[in-house]
C-alpha positions as CSV (number, residue, x, y, z in Angstrom):
1,X,25.8,102.0,28.5
2,X,24.7,98.4,27.9
3,X,24.3,98.8,24.2
4,X,27.8,100.3,23.9
5,X,29.2,97.4,25.9
6,X,27.3,94.9,23.6
7,X,28.4,96.6,20.4
8,X,32.0,96.7,21.6
9,X,31.9,93.0,22.5
10,X,30.7,92.1,19.0
11,X,33.3,94.3,17.3
12,X,36.0,92.7,19.5
13,X,34.7,89.2,18.6
14,X,34.9,90.1,14.9
15,X,38.4,91.5,15.3
16,X,39.6,88.3,17.0
17,X,38.0,86.1,14.3
18,X,39.5,88.3,11.6
19,X,42.9,88.0,13.2
20,X,42.5,84.2,13.2
21,X,41.3,84.1,9.6
22,X,44.2,86.3,8.4
23,X,46.9,84.2,10.1
24,X,45.2,80.9,9.2
25,X,45.0,81.9,5.5
26,X,48.6,83.0,5.6
27,X,47.7,86.6,4.7
28,X,49.6,87.8,7.7
29,X,52.3,86.2,9.9
30,X,51.6,85.2,13.5
31,X,54.1,87.7,14.7
32,X,53.0,90.6,12.6
33,X,52.0,93.9,14.1
34,X,48.6,93.7,12.4
35,X,47.8,90.3,13.9
36,X,48.9,91.2,17.4
37,X,47.1,94.6,17.3
38,X,43.9,92.9,16.2
39,X,44.2,90.5,19.1
40,X,45.0,93.1,21.7
41,X,42.2,95.5,20.7
42,X,39.7,92.7,20.1
43,X,40.6,91.2,23.5
44,X,40.2,94.6,25.2
45,X,36.7,94.9,23.8
46,X,35.6,91.3,24.5
47,X,37.2,91.5,28.0
48,X,35.3,94.7,28.8
49,X,32.1,93.0,27.7
50,X,33.0,90.0,29.9
51,X,33.8,92.1,32.9
52,X,30.5,94.1,32.5
53,X,28.5,90.9,32.5
54,X,30.6,89.3,35.3
55,X,31.9,86.5,33.1
56,X,35.1,86.2,35.0
57,X,36.7,83.2,33.2
58,X,36.2,85.0,29.9
59,X,37.5,88.3,31.4
60,X,40.6,86.4,32.8
61,X,41.5,84.8,29.5
62,X,41.2,88.1,27.7
63,X,43.5,89.8,30.2
64,X,46.1,87.0,29.5
65,X,45.5,87.4,25.7
66,X,46.1,91.1,26.0
67,X,49.3,90.5,27.9
68,X,50.6,88.1,25.3
69,X,49.8,90.5,22.5
70,X,51.4,93.5,24.2
71,X,54.5,91.4,25.0
72,X,54.7,90.3,21.3
73,X,54.3,93.9,20.1
74,X,57.0,95.1,22.5
75,X,59.5,92.4,21.4
76,X,58.8,93.4,17.8
77,X,59.7,97.0,18.6
78,X,62.9,96.0,20.3
79,X,63.9,93.7,17.5
80,X,63.0,96.2,14.8
81,X,61.2,93.6,12.6
82,X,58.3,94.6,10.5
83,X,55.1,92.8,9.6
């Protein structure tokens, strides 16, 4: 189980860095579905890793990050915008 948690954590970290790179290089918009989805999935993976290792501050910030991403994705659906 530990190896799965570790691999998931690293994949999540790469996803969060990729999201940051894409928005910083203006390849995607900060409100795009791609950006928000990378953040949500990446945070779920990193948050799971943090919880497993009892890194509660990291777990907490990832829970907040997931909430922000889900809220942004939900508002995109309501507004009907694409990205």
